[in-house]
Structure formats: structure tokens, C-alpha cells
N, C-alpha and C positions, 0 to 999 in steps of 0.2 A: 597463562593466556590461552584462549581457544585456538585450535588449529583450523586452517582453511585450505581445502583442496582447490588448487587453481589451475586454469588452463589459459595460456596467453600466446600471442603471436608476435614474433620478432619483426623488425623492419623488412627483412628479406622474405617473410611469409612462413618462417619455420615455426611449427607448433611446439610449445614448451609446456610442461605440466609438472606439478610437484605440490609440496605442502609447506605452508608458512604459518608462523604464529603471529598473532596481532590482536589488538583490542577490539577491532571491528572489521566488517567487510570493506568499508570505505577506506580504512587504513591500509589494508592489503592491496586494494586497487591503486591507491596513491603510490605505494612502494613499487608495484609493478610498472606503473607509468614512469616513475622516476628512473627506472632501469632501462627505459626505452622500449618497453613491451606494450602490446595492446591487450588489455585484459579481456578475456572472453567469459570466463566463469570464475567465481570465487565463493565456494559454498563451505559452510562450517562442517567439520567432520570430526569424528572421535578417534579415527585412526587413519594411517596411510593406506591408500588403495593402489593397486598395481597399475602400471601404465597400460598394460594390455587389457585391462578390465573392460574398456569401452568397445573393444573390437569384437567382431563376431567369432573369431577363432578361439579367443580365450574364455568364452562363456561356458559356464557349467551347464549340465543338462537341466537343472532346476531353473536357472536363469532363462534358458531358452523356452522352458515350459510355461513360465509365467509372463513371458514377453507379450505385450499387446499385439493383437492380430491386425491392427491398423494404426495409422498415424493418429495420435490423440491430440486433443486441444493443447495439452501441456507441451507436447513435442513441437507443435506449430508455433506456440508462443516463444519457446526457446530458440527455434530457428529464426524467427523474425527479429528477436532481440540481438542475436549474434550476427546476422548479416547486416543489420543496421550499424552495429559497432564496427565491423570490418570496413564497410563502405565509408563510414564517417572518418575512419583513420586514413583513407586515401587508397585503399587496395582496390584493384580493378575487380569487376563483378565475377569474371570467370575464376580468378585466383581466390576470391572469397568463397565461391562455391566449392572449390577444391579443398580448402581448409575445413569448411563445414562438413564435407564428405568424410574427412578423417575424424571429425568429432562426433559423428552421428551416434545416437544412443542405441539404436537397434537396426535390424536389417531393413525394416519397412521405411524408416527415415532415410537410411543410406540409399535405398533404391530410388526413393522420391528425389533426393538431392542429385543423384546421378542423372536422372532423366532431365531435370531442370538444367543442370550444367551442360549436358549434351545439346539441348535446344539453344542455350545461350551461345555456346561455341559455334553453333551452326548459323548464327546471325540473328536469331529471334530476340525480340525484346523480352525482358523479364516478365512483364505482364502477360504476354502471349504464352510464354512457357508455363506460367502458373495456370492460365486459363485452360490448358490442355489437361489439367489435373483437377477438374471440378469436383471430384469426389472428396478432395482434401481442402482446396481453396475455394471459399465462397465467392459469390459475385461481389459482395462487399469488399473482400480482401483484394480481389483482382482490380476493381475500379480504384481503390486507394492507391495501389502500386502504379496503375496507369496514369493517375493524376500526378503522382510524384515524378514519373518519367517526363510527362508533358511540361511540368513546371521546373524541371532541373533540380529538384530537391528530394530525390529518392531516399537518401539516408535519413533525412529529417522525417519524412512521411512514414518510413518503416519504423522509426523510433516511436512516433505517435501511435502507430498501429499496434506496436507491442504494448504500449501503455494502455491503450484501449482494451486489448485482450486481457491484460492483467486485471484491470478494474472490473471488467465483466466477470472474470473468474472469481474475484473477491466477492462480488455480489452473489453469485451462484453458490459459492462455498459458505457464505454466511447463512443463506437459506437452508442449505443442506445440513450444516452443523447444528443449526437451531432445531431442526426437525428430528435430529438423530435421537435425542434423549426421549421425546415422547414415543417414538417408534420402538425404541428399546424397552421402555416402560410397558408398552402394550404387549410386546412379545413375552416379557417376564411375567406379566399378569396372566396371559393366556397359558403359558407353560405351568405356572403355579396352580391355576384352577384345574387344568387338565390332569396334573399329577394327583390332586386331591380327589377329583371325580373318578378317574380311571383306576387308580391304584389304592387309595386310602379308603374310599367309601365302600368298595366291595368287601373289604375285610370285616365290616360290621354286618353285612347282609346275612351271613350264616347265623350270627348271634341273634339277630332280630327274627329270622325264620324259626329258629328253635324255640323262641319265647312264645310263639303263637298269639301274641298280642297285636292288635291293630296299631299300625304306626300313625303318627301325626301326618296331616296332609303334606306339610312342607318336606318331611322326611321321605314320604312316598314319591314326591316329585324328584327329589335329589337322587333317590334310588333308580327311578325310571330313566333319568338322564344318564346316570352312570351305566346302566345296562344297555341303553341305546348306543352310547359312544363305544362301549366295548364290543358290541355285536355288529355294529354297522359302520365302523371306522373306514373300511375300504370304500363304501359308497360316499361317505363324507369327503374322503381324499379325492375320489374321482370327481365329485361335484366341485371341489375347489379348483382342480385342474381345468375342468370344462369352463368354469367361471372366469379363470384367468385367461384362457384362450379366447373366450368371447369378448372380454374386455380389451384384449390386445387387438383383435380384429376390428372392434368398434372404434378404437382410437386411431386405427390406420385408415379407416373409411372417412373421407372428407365430410360427408353429410352427418354421420354420427359424431365425428370429432367436433364439428361446429356446435352441435347440441350440448356436448359435454362442456366445451369452453364457455358457452353461454350460461350454463348452470353454475360453473365455478365463478364466473364474473358477477353473477347476480346473487351469489350466496351471501347471506348476512354475516357469516363468520369469516370466510376466506376471500370474498369478493374485493374488499378494499386492498388486501395484501396483493392479490393478483394484479389489480390495476396499477399499483405503485411499482411493482417489479417491471411490468411492461412499459410504464412511463419512463423509468430509469433507463431501460434498454433502448427505447425509442430515442430519447434525448441524446444519450451518449453517442449512439451510432450516427444519428443525423448530424450532430455537431462535428464529429470527426470527418465525415464526408464533406460537409459544406466548407469547413475551415481549410480543407485541402483542395478546393477549387472544383469540386463536383457540382454541377448545376442542381438546384433545389428539386426540380421535378424528377431528375434522374436519381437523386439521393433518396427521395421518398419511395420510388419504385424499388430501390434496393432495400431500404429499411423495412418495407412491407414484408419482404421475404424473411427477415430476421425475427419477426415477432412470433412469440410462442403461442399466443392466444389468437384463434382465427377471427373472433369478433373484433379484437383490437386491430388485427391485420386488415380487415374489411374497412374499419373506420379510417385507417391510414390511406387506403385506396380511395375512399370517398373524399377525403380532404385533398388528395392529389388531383382528383378530377375537378374539384371546385377551384383549385389553384390555377388550373389551366384557363379558367374563365376569368382570371384576374381578381379573385376575391381574397387573395392573401392566404395565409396558412392558419392563423389563430381562430378566425371566425368559423370556418368550416369544421375545425376540430371541436369547437365548442358545441356546434349544432349536432354532432354525432352522439353527444351525451355519454361518451365512453372514456374521455380523458378527464383527469382531475382538474377542477376549475382553476386552482392556484397555478398549476403548470401552464395552462392555456393563457392565463393573464400574463405570466412571465414571458411567454413566447410572443405575445402581442407587443409587449414593451420592447423586446428584441427586434421585432420587425420595424417598429416606429423609429427606433434609434439607429437602425442599420447595423446592429451588433447581434444578429440572430445566433451566430455560432457560439459566441461567448455566453449568451443567455441560455442556450440549450445545454451547454456544459454545466452552468450553474443549476439548472433544473435537474440534471442527472445527479449532481452531487447532493442536492437537497433530497431527492427521492431515494438515493442510496441510504441516506440517514433515516428517512421515513420508514423504509423497509425494515431496518434494524429495530427501530422503535416499535413498529407494528408487530414484528415477530416476538419481541419481549412481552408486549401486551397480550398477544395470543397465547404464549406459553404460560403467562401468569394465570390465565383463565383455564387452559386445557390441563395442565399438570395436576392441580388439586382435584379437578373433576375426575381424572383418570385414577388417581390414588384413592380417592373416596369410593369410586365405583368398584375398584378391585377389593378394597376393604369390606364393602357391603356384600359382594358376592362370596368372598371367603368366609365372612362372618355368618352369612346365611347357611352355608354348607356345614360349618362347624356347629352352629347352634342347632341345626336340624338333627345332627347326630347326638348332641348332648341331651336334647329334650327326649329323644327316643330312649337313650340309655337311662335317664332318670325314671322314665315310665317303667322301664324294665326292672330297675332295682326296687320299685315299689310293689312288685308282685308278692303275694303272700307266700311264706315258706311252708 
């Protein structure tokens, strides 16, 4: 049976860790709970890790070198899930923070938890302590925690918040993993063509020069490209660096970023995918806020900040402005012509039935699935085109050399 590295807390707040074998993670969690422990983590592992491995003092130089320079989204999700588990088990907030401090994955997380713990011990509410670390905790996160404190359901809200973050990460990971293969294919194609043009083609040049025979036009073009790449590669590299710098500055400028976002949204190939990704993010975030008692107008202003596309963000702001005038949410969203019509119709039904938060979550689940289907369709189109394009380029290079060689062999002796 597989081994699971676990960390748990006893009724007195003592942290325990070790390795157990079991058929599944849920079985390990049940075994720990039956022993009177509060499970914090239970991750499958191939071997036993030392107890001191999570502390800063026991880290190797390599571990410190590759340690992230800031608190990552994964760190934040783990923190949220663990504090929700401890509070749900009845531990007080300051004691929960003390336990999480000992379980911190790296120095950045440890410092963050220490700052929050000190603020809480000083009498500040958790939401206020989080709000003082806005570089880590978003407005969405802070308002969710504030709503949980106001409703007396902080553990439940934190659990829903962790689930929201996990689902959002799943959506992001599905997009990233789907695009990995095309990007890798493009890199392999570029390297293959580069090796042919820069290293293989020049070996034939001396032979062709000695023959004194005019080369076919295609062979001349290939030879010219090879000579250009070999002679001017520093300029090409400098051009790529300047282009990357320009693109980075362009994306960081709000005016230029808006133009880029509009192009992506209106693109015939990628526009539909971008709209569906943004719709899934919008629906899940708004549903999570509304279901936890955040007023709809406040929730929309928060959601606007979470949107990745500025055109979609402006559309949310326009819908919020119309909502203030009493026009509801669905109709203004439809008038922006930015949101998928099916999603807007589902939101309209949610408004009419008084179950807006449930319908928004259903929209999010629907468009999570739509994103996966859209990615599959896109890759079904893109991958063959890339493979065919690479085959054509390599084929042209090889055929240009073969044609020239055949002409060379037909010379009279």
C-alpha cells in the first residue's frame, strides 16, 4: 500500500508527524481522526522525510536557493485550508496561528504568519491583520474573511475560500498544461530548423562553391538565410531582447494593455476561450462572495479587480453602475456584449428565482467544462498545423540541398 506523510495536531495543540500506509488519503485521515488527532496534511510519499525538513535550520543550500522569493498562491491555499481545519476543530485563533507557524513551508510564509499572529494577539481581528498584508492577501480574500467574522462562521468561510482557490488553480493549471505541448512543439521545431540551417547547410556551401554551377533559386535562398543567421545572430538576439522588453512594458501600461486585451478578446481563434475563462472566474468569485453575505455591489467591485482581461473588467464595472440604478445584473451584462449569452441567461434565472449565488456557481462549473472542451478543440486544430508547418520547412531545406546535389552530379566528367 502507498505511504502517506502526515501532520496532525493533538487535542492539546501538539503537532505530530510521521508516515502511515493506507489505501487512500481519506483512509489515513479517518485513522488519524479515530486516534483523536486533527489531520492537517496527508500527502502520498515514496519515502520517509525527516521531521526537521520543514524548518529553516535543517534546509540544504540547494533548498534555500530554489525557495520562492515570495509567498505563492499554493502557499496561500495551504495556509487557508489548514487554518480552516484548525478553527473547525475548535482551536482558538492565536493557537492555530502558532501551530501554522511551526508548519510553515519556508521563511517567507513563516514571517507572514508571525506578523498575522502578532496582530491577532494584539487584539486585531483576523481580517484587519490580513488587510495589512495586501501584497499577499487580495481584497477578495480580506472581504471574505471579514464576512465570515461578521456572520460568526469564519471556519466555514475559510473552507469555502480554500475550495474556491483550489478550483481557480485547477482552471489555471488546465489551461497551462494544455498549452505546454504546443509551446514545446514550437521550441523543438525552432531548434530543429536552426540546427539544420546554421550547422548542416553550411557544410554543403563549400561543395557548391567549388562546382561553379549556378544553384537553384530555393537553394540560394536557404544558403542566404544560413549565412545571415550565422553572421548576424548577435543582432537577432538583441532584437529578441528588445522586443521582449517592449512587450513587457506594453503589457504593464494600462492603455497598451487594454488594446492587447481587446485584440485577444476579438481574436477569431482565441477570443472565445478568453471569454469563457473570464466568465468562469467572474462567476465563481461572485458566487463565493454573495453566498457569504457580501453585498452584490461590493462583490462586483471586488470581482472587477480579479478579472484578467481589462475589457471584461470594464464590462463588470459598467454592469455594476447600471445595477445601482436598479436595472438588475443580467440585463446590463447582456448590453455590454462581452459576456456569453448562455451565462447571462442563467444569471437572469438566478435573479428571478432568488438563487443568484447557486446559479453563479453552476455557471462557473459549466464554463470550467467549456474551457476544457475549447482547449481540446483548439489543440486539435493547432497541433496538426504546427507539425505540418515544421515538416514543410524541414522538407524545403532538405529538398533544396538534394536538388542542388543532383545538379552537381550531372556535371560532365
